[in-house]
C-alpha positions in Angstrom: 145.9 74.1 69.9 145.7 72.7 66.4 147.4 69.8 64.8 147.7 69.6 61.0 148.3 66.7 58.7 149.7 67.8 55.3 151.1 65.6 52.5 154.6 66.0 51.1 153.2 67.8 48.1 151.5 70.3 50.5 148.0 69.0 50.1 145.9 69.5 53.3 144.6 66.3 54.7 143.4 66.9 58.3 143.2 69.5 61.0 142.5 68.6 64.7 141.3 71.2 67.1 142.0 71.0 70.9 140.6 72.9 73.9 142.6 74.5 76.7 143.1 71.1 78.4 144.5 69.7 75.1 141.4 67.5 74.7 140.4 67.0 71.0 137.1 68.8 70.3 136.7 68.6 66.5 138.5 67.6 63.3 138.4 68.7 59.7 139.3 66.0 57.1 139.6 66.1 53.3 139.2 63.5 50.6 138.8 63.0 46.9 142.0 64.9 46.0 141.8 65.7 42.3 142.8 68.3 39.8 140.3 71.2 40.2 140.9 74.6 38.8 144.2 73.4 37.4 145.6 72.4 40.8 145.5 69.3 43.1 142.8 70.1 45.6 140.6 68.2 48.1 137.1 68.1 46.6 135.4 67.1 49.9 136.0 68.7 53.3 134.3 67.4 56.5 134.1 69.1 59.9 133.0 66.9 62.8 132.9 67.1 66.6 135.0 64.5 68.4 132.9 61.6 69.6 129.7 62.7 67.7 129.2 60.4 64.7 125.9 61.7 63.3 126.6 65.4 63.3 129.0 67.0 60.8 129.2 69.6 58.0 130.4 68.6 54.6 131.7 71.1 52.0 131.9 69.6 48.5 133.6 71.5 45.7 132.3 71.0 42.2 134.3 73.8 40.5 136.9 76.4 41.7 139.0 79.1 40.2 142.4 80.3 41.4 144.2 83.5 40.6 141.0 85.3 39.9 141.3 89.1 39.8 139.0 90.6 42.4 138.7 94.4 42.9 140.2 95.8 46.1 136.9 97.6 46.7 135.3 94.1 47.3 137.0 93.9 50.7 136.2 97.3 52.1 134.3 97.5 55.3 131.4 99.1 53.4 131.3 96.4 50.8 131.4 93.7 53.3 128.5 95.2 55.3 126.3 95.7 52.2 127.2 93.1 49.6 125.9 93.6 46.1 123.8 90.8 44.7 
């Protein structure tokens, strides 16, 4: 099960993840909501196991583009197996 916390303006704030026994196992939280790529967007995302304070993963956006045209061939199985660099 998952539990989401979303602001009235549809900005994602938090997502909690639960195991089969409905015990919380991890949470993803966001902060520093700013205009990024022309939209309100959380600049910092943090994933952390429940009860573990010193272990987490942080994703920090510096720049982002929305509505970017990507070729359909980018998402073929062949392209995904052998990405061009």
